[in-house]
N, CA, C, O and the ligand as a Tripos MOL2 file, in Angstrom:
@<TRIPOS>MOLECULE
protein
  273   271    69     0     0
PROTEIN
NO_CHARGES

@<TRIPOS>ATOM
      1 N           0.8190   -1.1830   -0.0050 N.3       1 MET1
      2 CA         -0.0200   -0.0570   -0.0140 C.3       1 MET1
      3 C           0.9080    1.2240   -0.0220 C.2       1 MET1
      4 O           1.7790    1.3970    0.8300 O.2       1 MET1
      5 N           0.6650    2.0610   -1.0000 N.am      2 ALA2
      6 CA          1.4960    3.3330   -1.0940 C.3       2 ALA2
      7 C           0.5870    4.5180   -1.3040 C.2       2 ALA2
      8 O          -0.5290    4.3840   -1.8070 O.2       2 ALA2
      9 N           1.0760    5.6840   -0.9120 N.am      3 LEU3
     10 CA          0.3430    6.9100   -1.1120 C.3       3 LEU3
     11 C           0.6490    7.5200   -2.4780 C.2       3 LEU3
     12 O           1.8260    7.6620   -2.8090 O.2       3 LEU3
     13 N          -0.3530    7.8920   -3.2960 N.am      4 ILE4
     14 CA         -0.1070    8.5920   -4.5610 C.3       4 ILE4
     15 C          -0.8780    9.9430   -4.4820 C.2       4 ILE4
     16 O          -1.7510   10.1950   -3.6510 O.2       4 ILE4
     17 N          -0.4490   10.7520   -5.4330 N.am      5 LYS5
     18 CA         -1.1110   12.0810   -5.4950 C.3       5 LYS5
     19 C          -2.2530   12.0620   -6.4510 C.2       5 LYS5
     20 O          -2.1150   11.5600   -7.5660 O.2       5 LYS5
     21 N          -3.4740   12.6360   -6.0200 N.am      6 CYS6
     22 CA         -4.5650   12.6310   -6.9310 C.3       6 CYS6
     23 C          -4.3420   13.6020   -8.0260 C.2       6 CYS6
     24 O          -4.0110   14.7560   -7.7540 O.2       6 CYS6
     25 N          -4.5070   13.1920   -9.2890 N.am      7 PRO7
     26 CA         -4.2660   14.0630  -10.4200 C.3       7 PRO7
     27 C          -5.2510   15.2030  -10.5510 C.2       7 PRO7
     28 O          -5.0460   16.1570  -11.3010 O.2       7 PRO7
     29 N          -6.3820   15.0650   -9.7580 N.am      8 GLU8
     30 CA         -7.4060   16.0700   -9.8960 C.3       8 GLU8
     31 C          -7.1730   17.1700   -8.8080 C.2       8 GLU8
     32 O          -7.1190   18.3570   -9.1300 O.2       8 GLU8
     33 N          -7.0360   16.7580   -7.5360 N.am      9 CYS9
     34 CA         -6.9970   17.8050   -6.4130 C.3       9 CYS9
     35 C          -5.5610   17.7920   -5.8480 C.2       9 CYS9
     36 O          -5.2590   18.6700   -5.0400 O.2       9 CYS9
     37 N          -4.6400   16.8520   -6.2160 N.am     10 GLY10
     38 CA         -3.2680   16.9120   -5.7240 C.3      10 GLY10
     39 C          -3.0270   16.4940   -4.2840 C.2      10 GLY10
     40 O          -1.9360   16.6560   -3.7370 O.2      10 GLY10
     41 N          -4.0520   15.9650   -3.7060 N.am     11 ARG11
     42 CA         -3.9420   15.4740   -2.3140 C.3      11 ARG11
     43 C          -3.3770   14.0150   -2.2690 C.2      11 ARG11
     44 O          -3.4920   13.2710   -3.2430 O.2      11 ARG11
     45 N          -2.8190   13.6630   -1.2180 N.am     12 GLU12
     46 CA         -2.3010   12.2760   -1.0730 C.3      12 GLU12
     47 C          -3.3800   11.3430   -0.7590 C.2      12 GLU12
     48 O          -4.1300   11.5270    0.1990 O.2      12 GLU12
     49 N          -3.4800   10.2660   -1.6110 N.am     13 ILE13
     50 CA         -4.5090    9.2220   -1.3520 C.3      13 ILE13
     51 C          -3.9040    7.8330   -1.5420 C.2      13 ILE13
     52 O          -2.8710    7.6740   -2.1930 O.2      13 ILE13
     53 N          -4.5650    6.8300   -0.9620 N.am     14 SER14
     54 CA         -4.0310    5.4520   -1.0390 C.3      14 SER14
     55 C          -4.1280    4.9360   -2.4900 C.2      14 SER14
     56 O          -5.0580    5.2460   -3.2340 O.2      14 SER14
     57 N          -3.1360    4.1510   -2.8330 N.am     15 SER15
     58 CA         -3.1290    3.5760   -4.2100 C.3      15 SER15
     59 C          -4.0810    2.4700   -4.3380 C.2      15 SER15
     60 O          -4.2670    1.9770   -5.4500 O.2      15 SER15
     61 N          -4.7150    2.0220   -3.2860 N.am     16 THR16
     62 CA         -5.6610    0.8690   -3.3670 C.3      16 THR16
     63 C          -7.0790    1.3040   -3.6100 C.2      16 THR16
     64 O          -7.9440    0.5000   -3.9570 O.2      16 THR16
     65 N          -7.3170    2.6370   -3.4180 N.am     17 VAL17
     66 CA         -8.7760    3.1370   -3.6440 C.3      17 VAL17
     67 C          -9.0670    3.3670   -5.1440 C.2      17 VAL17
     68 O          -8.1800    3.7520   -5.9070 O.2      17 VAL17
     69 N         -10.2700    3.1330   -5.5270 N.am     18 THR18
     70 CA        -10.6940    3.2180   -6.9160 C.3      18 THR18
     71 C         -11.0700    4.7220   -7.2240 C.2      18 THR18
     72 O         -11.0770    5.1120   -8.3920 O.2      18 THR18
     73 N         -11.3750    5.5460   -6.2040 N.am     19 GLU19
     74 CA        -11.6280    6.9230   -6.4290 C.3      19 GLU19
     75 C         -11.1550    7.7280   -5.3170 C.2      19 GLU19
     76 O         -11.0280    7.2280   -4.1990 O.2      19 GLU19
     77 N         -10.8560    9.0870   -5.5820 N.am     20 CYS20
     78 CA        -10.2500    9.9150   -4.6110 C.3      20 CYS20
     79 C         -11.3920   10.2700   -3.5500 C.2      20 CYS20
     80 O         -12.4860   10.7130   -3.8980 O.2      20 CYS20
     81 N         -11.0320   10.0330   -2.2290 N.am     21 PRO21
     82 CA        -11.9800   10.3330   -1.1750 C.3      21 PRO21
     83 C         -12.2230   11.8310   -0.9750 C.2      21 PRO21
     84 O         -13.1810   12.2210   -0.3070 O.2      21 PRO21
     85 N         -11.3390   12.6860   -1.5630 N.am     22 HIS22
     86 CA        -11.4840   14.1410   -1.3240 C.3      22 HIS22
     87 C         -12.3650   14.7550   -2.3980 C.2      22 HIS22
     88 O         -13.2340   15.5670   -2.0800 O.2      22 HIS22
     89 N         -12.1550   14.3690   -3.7460 N.am     23 CYS23
     90 CA        -12.8090   15.0330   -4.7670 C.3      23 CYS23
     91 C         -13.6120   14.0580   -5.6250 C.2      23 CYS23
     92 O         -14.3680   14.4950   -6.4930 O.2      23 CYS23
     93 N         -13.4650   12.7140   -5.3980 N.am     24 GLY24
     94 CA        -14.2670   11.8070   -6.1090 C.3      24 GLY24
     95 C         -13.7340   11.4090   -7.4410 C.2      24 GLY24
     96 O         -14.4270   10.7570   -8.2210 O.2      24 GLY24
     97 N         -12.4500   11.8050   -7.7370 N.am     25 TYR25
     98 CA        -11.8940   11.5190   -9.0470 C.3      25 TYR25
     99 C         -11.6830   10.0400   -9.2200 C.2      25 TYR25
    100 O         -11.1140    9.3650   -8.3630 O.2      25 TYR25
    101 N         -12.1810    9.5210  -10.4140 N.am     26 GLN26
    102 CA        -12.1280    8.0740  -10.7000 C.3      26 GLN26
    103 C         -10.6990    7.6850  -11.1470 C.2      26 GLN26
    104 O         -10.2070    8.1490  -12.1750 O.2      26 GLN26
    105 N         -10.0780    6.8530  -10.3730 N.am     27 LEU27
    106 CA         -8.7500    6.3140  -10.8080 C.3      27 LEU27
    107 C          -8.9570    5.2040  -11.6730 C.2      27 LEU27
    108 O         -10.0080    4.5640  -11.6280 O.2      27 LEU27
    109 N          -7.8990    4.8900  -12.5690 N.am     28 ARG28
    110 CA         -8.0900    3.8730  -13.5950 C.3      28 ARG28
    111 C          -7.7150    2.4880  -13.0570 C.2      28 ARG28
    112 O          -6.9170    1.7550  -13.6410 O.2      28 ARG28
    113 N          -8.3470    2.1620  -11.8850 N.am     29 LYS29
    114 CA         -8.1040    0.7640  -11.3980 C.3      29 LYS29
    115 C          -9.2050   -0.2180  -11.8580 C.2      29 LYS29
    116 O          -9.0190   -1.4320  -11.9390 O.2      29 LYS29
    117 N         -10.3560    0.3980  -12.1480 N.am     30 ARG30
    118 CA        -11.5140   -0.4400  -12.5500 C.3      30 ARG30
    119 C         -11.2210   -1.1040  -13.8930 C.2      30 ARG30
    120 O         -11.5720   -2.2600  -14.1290 O.2      30 ARG30
    121 N         -10.5250   -0.2850  -14.8210 N.am     31 SER31
    122 CA        -10.3050   -0.9130  -16.1300 C.3      31 SER31
    123 C          -9.3500   -2.0600  -16.0680 C.2      31 SER31
    124 O          -9.4060   -2.9930  -16.8700 O.2      31 SER31
    125 N          -8.4390   -1.9750  -15.0660 N.am     32 GLN32
    126 CA         -7.4810   -3.1810  -14.8400 C.3      32 GLN32
    127 C          -8.2990   -4.3250  -14.3830 C.2      32 GLN32
    128 O          -8.0700   -5.4560  -14.8110 O.2      32 GLN32
    129 N          -9.2390   -4.0870  -13.5370 N.am     33 LYS33
    130 CA        -10.0860   -5.2030  -12.9700 C.3      33 LYS33
    131 C         -10.8410   -5.8690  -14.1110 C.2      33 LYS33
    132 O         -11.0250   -7.0860  -14.0880 O.2      33 LYS33
    133 N         -11.3060   -5.0730  -15.1540 N.am     34 VAL34
    134 CA        -12.0560   -5.6040  -16.1760 C.3      34 VAL34
    135 C         -11.2480   -6.5730  -17.0190 C.2      34 VAL34
    136 O         -11.7310   -7.6050  -17.4840 O.2      34 VAL34
    137 N          -9.9200   -6.1620  -17.2010 N.am     35 SER35
    138 CA         -8.9750   -7.0120  -17.9910 C.3      35 SER35
    139 C          -8.7370   -8.3410  -17.2630 C.2      35 SER35
    140 O          -8.5720   -9.3940  -17.8790 O.2      35 SER35
    141 N          -8.7270   -8.2490  -15.9300 N.am     36 LEU36
    142 CA         -8.5260   -9.4510  -15.1040 C.3      36 LEU36
    143 C          -9.7870  -10.3400  -15.2780 C.2      36 LEU36
    144 O          -9.6550  -11.5600  -15.3710 O.2      36 LEU36
    145 N         -10.9660   -9.7690  -15.3230 N.am     37 ASP37
    146 CA        -12.1780  -10.5280  -15.5540 C.3      37 ASP37
    147 C         -12.1640  -11.2210  -16.8850 C.2      37 ASP37
    148 O         -12.6820  -12.3290  -17.0240 O.2      37 ASP37
    149 N         -11.5750  -10.5780  -17.8620 N.am     38 ASP38
    150 CA        -11.4980  -11.2090  -19.2240 C.3      38 ASP38
    151 C         -10.6150  -12.4450  -19.1950 C.2      38 ASP38
    152 O         -10.9270  -13.4600  -19.8180 O.2      38 ASP38
    153 N          -9.4950  -12.3500  -18.4560 N.am     39 THR39
    154 CA         -8.6110  -13.5200  -18.3830 C.3      39 THR39
    155 C          -9.3220  -14.5850  -17.6040 C.2      39 THR39
    156 O          -9.1530  -15.7600  -17.9280 O.2      39 THR39
    157 N         -10.1350  -14.2550  -16.5650 N.am     40 GLN40
    158 CA        -10.8600  -15.2680  -15.8180 C.3      40 GLN40
    159 C         -11.8790  -15.9780  -16.7220 C.2      40 GLN40
    160 O         -12.0630  -17.1940  -16.6630 O.2      40 GLN40
    161 N         -12.5400  -15.1460  -17.5720 N.am     41 LYS41
    162 CA        -13.5090  -15.7000  -18.4960 C.3      41 LYS41
    163 C         -12.8690  -16.6870  -19.4380 C.2      41 LYS41
    164 O         -13.4550  -17.7320  -19.7220 O.2      41 LYS41
    165 N         -11.6130  -16.3730  -19.9630 N.am     42 LYS42
    166 CA        -10.8730  -17.2510  -20.8480 C.3      42 LYS42
    167 C         -10.5640  -18.5440  -20.1500 C.2      42 LYS42
    168 O         -10.7250  -19.6280  -20.7110 O.2      42 LYS42
    169 N         -10.0980  -18.4150  -18.8690 N.am     43 GLN43
    170 CA         -9.7570  -19.6070  -18.0230 C.3      43 GLN43
    171 C         -11.0060  -20.4650  -17.8380 C.2      43 GLN43
    172 O         -10.9200  -21.6900  -17.9280 O.2      43 GLN43
    173 N         -12.1170  -19.8790  -17.5910 N.am     44 ILE44
    174 CA        -13.3510  -20.6780  -17.4270 C.3      44 ILE44
    175 C         -13.7520  -21.3520  -18.7070 C.2      44 ILE44
    176 O         -14.2160  -22.4920  -18.7210 O.2      44 ILE44
    177 N         -13.5600  -20.6120  -19.7980 N.am     45 PHE45
    178 CA        -13.8410  -21.2220  -21.1370 C.3      45 PHE45
    179 C         -12.9280  -22.4680  -21.4020 C.2      45 PHE45
    180 O         -13.3800  -23.5010  -21.8950 O.2      45 PHE45
    181 N         -11.6860  -22.3170  -21.0630 N.am     46 ILE46
    182 CA        -10.6930  -23.4530  -21.2710 C.3      46 ILE46
    183 C         -11.1210  -24.6130  -20.4020 C.2      46 ILE46
    184 O         -11.1400  -25.7620  -20.8430 O.2      46 ILE46
    185 N         -11.4750  -24.2980  -19.1290 N.am     47 ILE47
    186 CA        -11.8640  -25.2980  -18.1900 C.3      47 ILE47
    187 C         -13.0700  -26.0720  -18.7750 C.2      47 ILE47
    188 O         -13.0990  -27.3030  -18.8030 O.2      47 ILE47
    189 N         -14.0620  -25.2800  -19.2390 N.am     48 CYS48
    190 CA        -15.2750  -25.9160  -19.8930 C.3      48 CYS48
    191 C         -14.8910  -26.8160  -20.9540 C.2      48 CYS48
    192 O         -15.4050  -27.9330  -21.0150 O.2      48 CYS48
    193 N         -13.9960  -26.4150  -21.8320 N.am     49 LEU49
    194 CA        -13.5620  -27.2670  -22.9950 C.3      49 LEU49
    195 C         -12.9270  -28.5440  -22.4630 C.2      49 LEU49
    196 O         -13.2100  -29.6260  -22.9790 O.2      49 LEU49
    197 N         -12.0450  -28.4430  -21.4070 N.am     50 ILE50
    198 CA        -11.4040  -29.6170  -20.8410 C.3      50 ILE50
    199 C         -12.4680  -30.5850  -20.2930 C.2      50 ILE50
    200 O         -12.3870  -31.8000  -20.4730 O.2      50 ILE50
    201 N         -13.4870  -29.9830  -19.6050 N.am     51 VAL51
    202 CA        -14.4630  -30.7950  -18.9410 C.3      51 VAL51
    203 C         -15.3880  -31.4310  -19.9680 C.2      51 VAL51
    204 O         -15.7640  -32.5930  -19.8090 O.2      51 VAL51
    205 N         -15.7640  -30.7120  -21.0100 N.am     52 THR52
    206 CA        -16.7550  -31.2440  -21.9670 C.3      52 THR52
    207 C         -16.1270  -32.1370  -23.0100 C.2      52 THR52
    208 O         -16.8360  -32.9960  -23.5350 O.2      52 THR52
    209 N         -14.8610  -32.0110  -23.3560 N.am     53 SER53
    210 CA        -14.1670  -32.8270  -24.3640 C.3      53 SER53
    211 C         -14.2670  -34.3060  -24.0440 C.2      53 SER53
    212 O         -14.5690  -35.0560  -24.9720 O.2      53 SER53
    213 N         -14.0510  -34.8090  -22.8440 N.am     54 PRO54
    214 CA        -14.1860  -36.2810  -22.5950 C.3      54 PRO54
    215 C         -15.5910  -36.6900  -22.7530 C.2      54 PRO54
    216 O         -15.8450  -37.8050  -23.2070 O.2      54 PRO54
    217 N         -16.5670  -35.8320  -22.3960 N.am     55 ILE55
    218 CA        -18.0430  -36.1620  -22.5510 C.3      55 ILE55
    219 C         -18.3560  -36.3330  -24.0320 C.2      55 ILE55
    220 O         -19.0420  -37.2740  -24.4310 O.2      55 ILE55
    221 N         -17.8670  -35.4530  -24.8000 N.am     56 ILE56
    222 CA        -18.1360  -35.4740  -26.3000 C.3      56 ILE56
    223 C         -17.4640  -36.7930  -26.8510 C.2      56 ILE56
    224 O         -18.0550  -37.4860  -27.6790 O.2      56 ILE56
    225 N         -16.2290  -37.1140  -26.3760 N.am     57 LYS57
    226 CA        -15.5510  -38.3280  -26.8110 C.3      57 LYS57
    227 C         -16.3370  -39.5760  -26.4570 C.2      57 LYS57
    228 O         -16.4710  -40.5230  -27.2320 O.2      57 LYS57
    229 N         -16.8660  -39.5130  -25.1890 N.am     58 HIS58
    230 CA        -17.6910  -40.6170  -24.6600 C.3      58 HIS58
    231 C         -18.9080  -40.8510  -25.5580 C.2      58 HIS58
    232 O         -19.2230  -41.9850  -25.9160 O.2      58 HIS58
    233 N         -19.5820  -39.7600  -25.9110 N.am     59 TYR59
    234 CA        -20.8140  -39.9050  -26.7920 C.3      59 TYR59
    235 C         -20.3690  -40.3640  -28.1580 C.2      59 TYR59
    236 O         -21.0850  -41.1690  -28.7520 O.2      59 TYR59
    237 N         -19.2330  -39.9220  -28.7230 N.am     60 ASN60
    238 CA        -18.8110  -40.3980  -29.9590 C.3      60 ASN60
    239 C         -18.5510  -41.8820  -29.9890 C.2      60 ASN60
    240 O         -18.8670  -42.5640  -30.9640 O.2      60 ASN60
    241 N         -17.9700  -42.3810  -28.9090 N.am     61 LYS61
    242 CA        -17.6750  -43.8480  -28.7660 C.3      61 LYS61
    243 C         -18.9860  -44.5850  -28.6940 C.2      61 LYS61
    244 O         -19.1090  -45.6530  -29.2940 O.2      61 LYS61
    245 N         -19.9810  -44.0640  -27.9840 N.am     62 LYS62
    246 CA        -21.2500  -44.6760  -27.8760 C.3      62 LYS62
    247 C         -21.9290  -44.8780  -29.2640 C.2      62 LYS62
    248 O         -22.5360  -45.9030  -29.5740 O.2      62 LYS62
    249 N         -21.7530  -43.7260  -30.1120 N.am     63 GLU63
    250 CA        -22.3310  -43.7660  -31.3950 C.3      63 GLU63
    251 C         -21.6790  -44.8830  -32.3060 C.2      63 GLU63
    252 O         -22.3420  -45.6200  -33.0350 O.2      63 GLU63
    253 N         -20.3320  -44.9230  -32.1830 N.am     64 THR64
    254 CA        -19.6390  -45.8810  -33.0160 C.3      64 THR64
    255 C         -20.0230  -47.3030  -32.5690 C.2      64 THR64
    256 O         -20.1640  -48.2120  -33.3870 O.2      64 THR64
    257 N         -20.1870  -47.4640  -31.2530 N.am     65 ASN65
    258 CA        -20.6050  -48.8190  -30.6980 C.3      65 ASN65
    259 C         -21.9390  -49.2460  -31.2330 C.2      65 ASN65
    260 O         -22.0910  -50.3980  -31.6410 O.2      65 ASN65
    261 N         -22.8550  -48.4180  -31.2490 N.am     66 THR66
    262 CA        -24.2030  -48.7420  -31.7520 C.3      66 THR66
    263 C         -24.2230  -49.0000  -33.2660 C.2      66 THR66
    264 O         -24.9970  -49.8370  -33.7320 O.2      66 THR66
    265 N         -23.4050  -48.3140  -34.0210 N.am     67 ILE67
    266 CA        -23.3050  -48.5690  -35.4420 C.3      67 ILE67
    267 C         -22.6980  -49.8960  -35.7230 C.2      67 ILE67
    268 O         -23.2350  -50.6330  -36.5500 O.2      67 ILE67
    269 N         -21.5270  -50.2850  -35.0440 N.am     68 SER68
    270 CA        -20.8860  -51.5620  -35.2950 C.3      68 SER68
    271 C         -21.4920  -52.6230  -34.4440 C.2      68 SER68
    272 O         -21.0800  -53.7810  -34.5140 O.2      68 SER68
    273 ZN         -8.8180   14.1400   -5.6080 Zn       69 ZN69
@<TRIPOS>BOND
     1     1     2 1
     2     2     3 1
     3     3     4 2
     4     3     5 am
     5     5     6 1
     6     6     7 1
     7     7     8 2
     8     7     9 am
     9     9    10 1
    10    10    11 1
    11    11    12 2
    12    11    13 am
    13    13    14 1
    14    14    15 1
    15    15    16 2
    16    15    17 am
    17    17    18 1
    18    18    19 1
    19    19    20 2
    20    19    21 am
    21    21    22 1
    22    22    23 1
    23    23    24 2
    24    23    25 am
    25    25    26 1
    26    26    27 1
    27    27    28 2
    28    27    29 am
    29    29    30 1
    30    30    31 1
    31    31    32 2
    32    31    33 am
    33    33    34 1
    34    34    35 1
    35    35    36 2
    36    35    37 am
    37    37    38 1
    38    38    39 1
    39    39    40 2
    40    39    41 am
    41    41    42 1
    42    42    43 1
    43    43    44 2
    44    43    45 am
    45    45    46 1
    46    46    47 1
    47    47    48 2
    48    47    49 am
    49    49    50 1
    50    50    51 1
    51    51    52 2
    52    51    53 am
    53    53    54 1
    54    54    55 1
    55    55    56 2
    56    55    57 am
    57    57    58 1
    58    58    59 1
    59    59    60 2
    60    59    61 am
    61    61    62 1
    62    62    63 1
    63    63    64 2
    64    63    65 am
    65    65    66 1
    66    66    67 1
    67    67    68 2
    68    67    69 am
    69    69    70 1
    70    70    71 1
    71    71    72 2
    72    71    73 am
    73    73    74 1
    74    74    75 1
    75    75    76 2
    76    75    77 am
    77    77    78 1
    78    78    79 1
    79    79    80 2
    80    79    81 am
    81    81    82 1
    82    82    83 1
    83    83    84 2
    84    83    85 am
    85    85    86 1
    86    86    87 1
    87    87    88 2
    88    87    89 am
    89    89    90 1
    90    90    91 1
    91    91    92 2
    92    91    93 am
    93    93    94 1
    94    94    95 1
    95    95    96 2
    96    95    97 am
    97    97    98 1
    98    98    99 1
    99    99   100 2
   100    99   101 am
   101   101   102 1
   102   102   103 1
   103   103   104 2
   104   103   105 am
   105   105   106 1
   106   106   107 1
   107   107   108 2
   108   107   109 am
   109   109   110 1
   110   110   111 1
   111   111   112 2
   112   111   113 am
   113   113   114 1
   114   114   115 1
   115   115   116 2
   116   115   117 am
   117   117   118 1
   118   118   119 1
   119   119   120 2
   120   119   121 am
   121   121   122 1
   122   122   123 1
   123   123   124 2
   124   123   125 am
   125   125   126 1
   126   126   127 1
   127   127   128 2
   128   127   129 am
   129   129   130 1
   130   130   131 1
   131   131   132 2
   132   131   133 am
   133   133   134 1
   134   134   135 1
   135   135   136 2
   136   135   137 am
   137   137   138 1
   138   138   139 1
   139   139   140 2
   140   139   141 am
   141   141   142 1
   142   142   143 1
   143   143   144 2
   144   143   145 am
   145   145   146 1
   146   146   147 1
   147   147   148 2
   148   147   149 am
   149   149   150 1
   150   150   151 1
   151   151   152 2
   152   151   153 am
   153   153   154 1
   154   154   155 1
   155   155   156 2
   156   155   157 am
   157   157   158 1
   158   158   159 1
   159   159   160 2
   160   159   161 am
   161   161   162 1
   162   162   163 1
   163   163   164 2
   164   163   165 am
   165   165   166 1
   166   166   167 1
   167   167   168 2
   168   167   169 am
   169   169   170 1
   170   170   171 1
   171   171   172 2
   172   171   173 am
   173   173   174 1
   174   174   175 1
   175   175   176 2
   176   175   177 am
   177   177   178 1
   178   178   179 1
   179   179   180 2
   180   179   181 am
   181   181   182 1
   182   182   183 1
   183   183   184 2
   184   183   185 am
   185   185   186 1
   186   186   187 1
   187   187   188 2
   188   187   189 am
   189   189   190 1
   190   190   191 1
   191   191   192 2
   192   191   193 am
   193   193   194 1
   194   194   195 1
   195   195   196 2
   196   195   197 am
   197   197   198 1
   198   198   199 1
   199   199   200 2
   200   199   201 am
   201   201   202 1
   202   202   203 1
   203   203   204 2
   204   203   205 am
   205   205   206 1
   206   206   207 1
   207   207   208 2
   208   207   209 am
   209   209   210 1
   210   210   211 1
   211   211   212 2
   212   211   213 am
   213   213   214 1
   214   214   215 1
   215   215   216 2
   216   215   217 am
   217   217   218 1
   218   218   219 1
   219   219   220 2
   220   219   221 am
   221   221   222 1
   222   222   223 1
   223   223   224 2
   224   223   225 am
   225   225   226 1
   226   226   227 1
   227   227   228 2
   228   227   229 am
   229   229   230 1
   230   230   231 1
   231   231   232 2
   232   231   233 am
   233   233   234 1
   234   234   235 1
   235   235   236 2
   236   235   237 am
   237   237   238 1
   238   238   239 1
   239   239   240 2
   240   239   241 am
   241   241   242 1
   242   242   243 1
   243   243   244 2
   244   243   245 am
   245   245   246 1
   246   246   247 1
   247   247   248 2
   248   247   249 am
   249   249   250 1
   250   250   251 1
   251   251   252 2
   252   251   253 am
   253   253   254 1
   254   254   255 1
   255   255   256 2
   256   255   257 am
   257   257   258 1
   258   258   259 1
   259   259   260 2
   260   259   261 am
   261   261   262 1
   262   262   263 1
   263   263   264 2
   264   263   265 am
   265   265   266 1
   266   266   267 1
   267   267   268 2
   268   267   269 am
   269   269   270 1
   270   270   271 1
   271   271   272 2
@<TRIPOS>SUBSTRUCTURE
     1 MET1         2 RESIDUE 1 A MET
     2 ALA2         6 RESIDUE 1 A ALA
     3 LEU3        10 RESIDUE 1 A LEU
     4 ILE4        14 RESIDUE 1 A ILE
     5 LYS5        18 RESIDUE 1 A LYS
     6 CYS6        22 RESIDUE 1 A CYS
     7 PRO7        26 RESIDUE 1 A PRO
     8 GLU8        30 RESIDUE 1 A GLU
     9 CYS9        34 RESIDUE 1 A CYS
    10 GLY10       38 RESIDUE 1 A GLY
    11 ARG11       42 RESIDUE 1 A ARG
    12 GLU12       46 RESIDUE 1 A GLU
    13 ILE13       50 RESIDUE 1 A ILE
    14 SER14       54 RESIDUE 1 A SER
    15 SER15       58 RESIDUE 1 A SER
    16 THR16       62 RESIDUE 1 A THR
    17 VAL17       66 RESIDUE 1 A VAL
    18 THR18       70 RESIDUE 1 A THR
    19 GLU19       74 RESIDUE 1 A GLU
    20 CYS20       78 RESIDUE 1 A CYS
    21 PRO21       82 RESIDUE 1 A PRO
    22 HIS22       86 RESIDUE 1 A HIS
    23 CYS23       90 RESIDUE 1 A CYS
    24 GLY24       94 RESIDUE 1 A GLY
    25 TYR25       98 RESIDUE 1 A TYR
    26 GLN26      102 RESIDUE 1 A GLN
    27 LEU27      106 RESIDUE 1 A LEU
    28 ARG28      110 RESIDUE 1 A ARG
    29 LYS29      114 RESIDUE 1 A LYS
    30 ARG30      118 RESIDUE 1 A ARG
    31 SER31      122 RESIDUE 1 A SER
    32 GLN32      126 RESIDUE 1 A GLN
    33 LYS33      130 RESIDUE 1 A LYS
    34 VAL34      134 RESIDUE 1 A VAL
    35 SER35      138 RESIDUE 1 A SER
    36 LEU36      142 RESIDUE 1 A LEU
    37 ASP37      146 RESIDUE 1 A ASP
    38 ASP38      150 RESIDUE 1 A ASP
    39 THR39      154 RESIDUE 1 A THR
    40 GLN40      158 RESIDUE 1 A GLN
    41 LYS41      162 RESIDUE 1 A LYS
    42 LYS42      166 RESIDUE 1 A LYS
    43 GLN43      170 RESIDUE 1 A GLN
    44 ILE44      174 RESIDUE 1 A ILE
    45 PHE45      178 RESIDUE 1 A PHE
    46 ILE46      182 RESIDUE 1 A ILE
    47 ILE47      186 RESIDUE 1 A ILE
    48 CYS48      190 RESIDUE 1 A CYS
    49 LEU49      194 RESIDUE 1 A LEU
    50 ILE50      198 RESIDUE 1 A ILE
    51 VAL51      202 RESIDUE 1 A VAL
    52 THR52      206 RESIDUE 1 A THR
    53 SER53      210 RESIDUE 1 A SER
    54 PRO54      214 RESIDUE 1 A PRO
    55 ILE55      218 RESIDUE 1 A ILE
    56 ILE56      222 RESIDUE 1 A ILE
    57 LYS57      226 RESIDUE 1 A LYS
    58 HIS58      230 RESIDUE 1 A HIS
    59 TYR59      234 RESIDUE 1 A TYR
    60 ASN60      238 RESIDUE 1 A ASN
    61 LYS61      242 RESIDUE 1 A LYS
    62 LYS62      246 RESIDUE 1 A LYS
    63 GLU63      250 RESIDUE 1 A GLU
    64 THR64      254 RESIDUE 1 A THR
    65 ASN65      258 RESIDUE 1 A ASN
    66 THR66      262 RESIDUE 1 A THR
    67 ILE67      266 RESIDUE 1 A ILE
    68 SER68      270 RESIDUE 1 A SER
    69 ZN69       273 GROUP 0 **** ****
């Protein structure tokens, strides 16, 4: 945790806050959080692929078994 200067009012504020408590200036921390959410969505998508691919393979095996 570090103190940074608000670009709007110039007062010292914590670097962990998303907006200045003195003037309400929005710091660009939320956009970083959005990018983190995007990577989380990608991870969830990859996990879904890993989970569903054996199920798809299982159904494909079932289909070939019924044909032969
Ligand atoms: Zn401020």
